C-alpha positions as CSV (number, residue, x, y, z in Angstrom):
1,M,44.1,15.3,12.9
2,I,42.1,16.7,9.9
3,N,42.5,15.6,6.3
4,F,40.0,17.3,4.0
5,E,40.7,17.0,0.3
6,G,37.8,18.7,-1.4
7,V,35.2,17.9,1.1
8,P,31.8,19.5,0.4
9,V,30.9,22.3,2.7
10,N,27.8,20.5,4.0
11,D,29.9,17.6,5.1
12,V,32.2,19.9,7.0
13,L,29.2,21.6,8.6
14,N,27.9,18.2,9.8
15,I,31.3,17.5,11.4
16,Y,31.3,21.0,12.9
17,E,27.9,20.3,14.4
18,K,29.1,17.1,16.1
19,L,32.3,18.7,17.2
20,S,30.7,21.8,18.7
21,G,27.6,20.1,20.2
22,R,25.5,22.8,18.6
23,V,22.9,22.8,15.9
24,V,24.3,24.4,12.8
25,I,21.6,26.7,11.3
26,R,22.3,27.0,7.6
27,S,21.3,29.7,5.1
28,A,22.0,29.7,1.4
29,L,25.8,29.2,1.4
30,P,28.4,29.3,-1.3
31,M,29.1,25.8,-2.7
32,A,32.7,25.1,-1.7
33,Q,35.1,22.3,-1.5
34,I,37.1,22.4,1.7
35,Y,40.8,21.6,1.8
36,L,42.4,21.4,5.2
37,R,45.1,19.2,6.5
38,T,46.7,19.2,10.0
39,E,49.8,17.3,10.9
40,K,49.3,17.4,14.7
41,P,46.3,16.5,16.8
42,L,44.1,19.5,17.7
43,T,41.9,20.1,20.8
44,R,38.2,20.5,20.2
45,V,38.4,24.3,20.5
46,E,41.5,24.4,18.2
47,A,39.7,22.3,15.6
48,L,36.6,24.6,15.7
49,Q,38.8,27.7,15.4
50,M,40.5,26.0,12.4
51,F,37.1,25.2,10.9
52,D,36.0,28.8,11.4
53,T,39.1,30.0,9.6
54,V,38.9,27.6,6.6
55,L,35.1,28.3,6.2
56,A,35.8,32.1,6.3
57,Q,38.3,31.6,3.5
58,N,35.5,30.0,1.5
59,G,33.1,32.9,2.2
60,I,31.2,31.3,5.1
61,A,31.1,32.8,8.6
62,M,30.1,30.9,11.7
63,V,28.2,33.0,14.2
64,L,27.4,31.7,17.7
65,C,23.7,31.9,18.7
66,G,23.4,31.2,22.4
67,D,24.6,27.8,23.9
68,K,22.8,25.5,21.5
69,A,23.2,26.8,18.0
70,V,25.6,28.4,15.5
71,K,24.6,30.1,12.3
72,A,26.5,29.4,9.0
73,V,26.0,32.5,6.9
74,P,27.7,34.0,3.9
75,A,30.5,36.2,5.1
76,S,28.9,39.2,3.3
77,Q,25.9,38.9,5.7
78,V,27.8,38.9,9.0
79,A,27.1,42.6,9.4
80,T,23.4,41.7,9.8
81,E,24.1,39.1,12.5
82,T,24.9,39.6,16.2
83,P,28.2,37.8,17.1
84,P,28.8,37.2,20.8
85,E,30.7,39.9,22.8
86,I,34.0,38.5,23.8
87,T,35.8,40.4,26.6
88,L,39.1,38.5,26.9
89,P,42.3,40.5,26.7
90,W,43.5,40.8,23.1
91,Q,46.5,38.5,23.9
92,L,44.0,35.7,24.7
93,L,41.9,36.1,21.6
94,P,42.4,33.3,19.1
95,E,44.2,33.9,15.8
96,S,41.2,32.6,13.9
97,S,38.2,33.7,11.9
98,S,35.7,33.3,14.6
99,A,33.1,36.0,14.4
100,M,32.9,38.2,17.5
101,T,32.0,41.6,18.9
102,R,34.0,43.8,21.2
103,T,33.0,47.2,22.8
104,V,35.9,49.4,23.6
105,W,35.9,52.6,25.6
106,V,38.3,55.2,24.2
107,A,39.8,57.8,26.5
108,H,42.3,59.9,24.6
109,F,40.8,60.2,21.1
110,K,37.4,60.7,19.5
111,P,36.4,57.2,18.2
112,T,35.9,58.6,14.7
113,Q,39.6,59.7,14.7
114,I,40.7,56.1,15.3
115,V,38.5,54.4,12.7
116,P,40.8,55.1,9.8
117,M,43.7,53.6,11.7
118,L,41.7,50.4,12.5
119,Q,40.2,49.9,9.1
120,P,43.3,48.3,7.5
121,F,42.9,45.5,10.1
122,S,39.2,44.9,9.4
123,K,37.9,42.3,7.0
124,L,34.2,42.3,7.3
125,P,32.1,45.2,5.9
126,N,30.9,47.9,8.3
127,S,32.8,46.2,11.1
128,I,33.8,49.3,13.1
129,L,31.2,51.6,14.6
130,A,32.3,54.8,16.3
131,I,30.1,56.6,18.9
132,D,31.9,59.8,19.7
133,S,29.3,61.0,22.3
134,E,29.9,57.9,24.4
135,H,33.7,57.5,23.6
136,L,32.9,54.0,22.3
137,L,34.0,51.8,19.5
138,I,32.1,48.7,18.6
139,L,34.2,46.2,16.7
140,R,32.4,43.4,14.8
141,D,34.8,41.2,12.9
142,Y,36.8,38.0,13.0
143,S,38.8,37.3,16.2
144,A,42.2,37.6,14.6
145,N,41.3,41.1,13.2
146,I,39.9,42.4,16.4
147,R,43.0,41.1,18.2
148,Q,45.1,43.3,16.0
149,E,42.8,46.3,16.4
150,L,42.8,46.0,20.2
151,K,46.6,45.7,20.2
152,L,46.8,49.0,18.2
153,L,44.2,50.6,20.5
154,E,46.2,49.7,23.5
155,T,49.3,51.4,22.1
156,L,47.4,54.5,21.0
157,E,45.6,54.8,24.4
158,K,48.8,54.7,26.5
159,E,49.4,57.8,28.4
160,P,51.9,60.0,26.5
161,K,55.3,60.0,28.1
162,K,56.2,63.4,29.6
């Protein structure tokens, strides 16, 4: 269980480091006091997803860097980072603020036609890249947002009923 009552962000990142088994590479981060309380025990993965979410609420994004490190960066800088490509079905993506990338092939629309429909679900700046010539969308955002975008894309891409 977690009980953070105004814990400094650096202390939370130290716990994140121990819990994840990865080195946390820190840049200049917003000074934040973290408040988080859970009533039920969490698995290690659930706790890390919870940390990703509470840190994102405080303007800090966690971006995986290989197997040994994770970068803690201001959320405004995530667009300059390369979050990992996660290919799980949208139903299995966590409802968390874990930064990720997803490449999607679009069959029935030009990708630029779909971007305005997806933008209300995106949180990070410049998180949707459309490549019409290749029928590709590249989504770079938090897992919970990409989950919603993929769900909408699945609905849009279904073959029209005849």
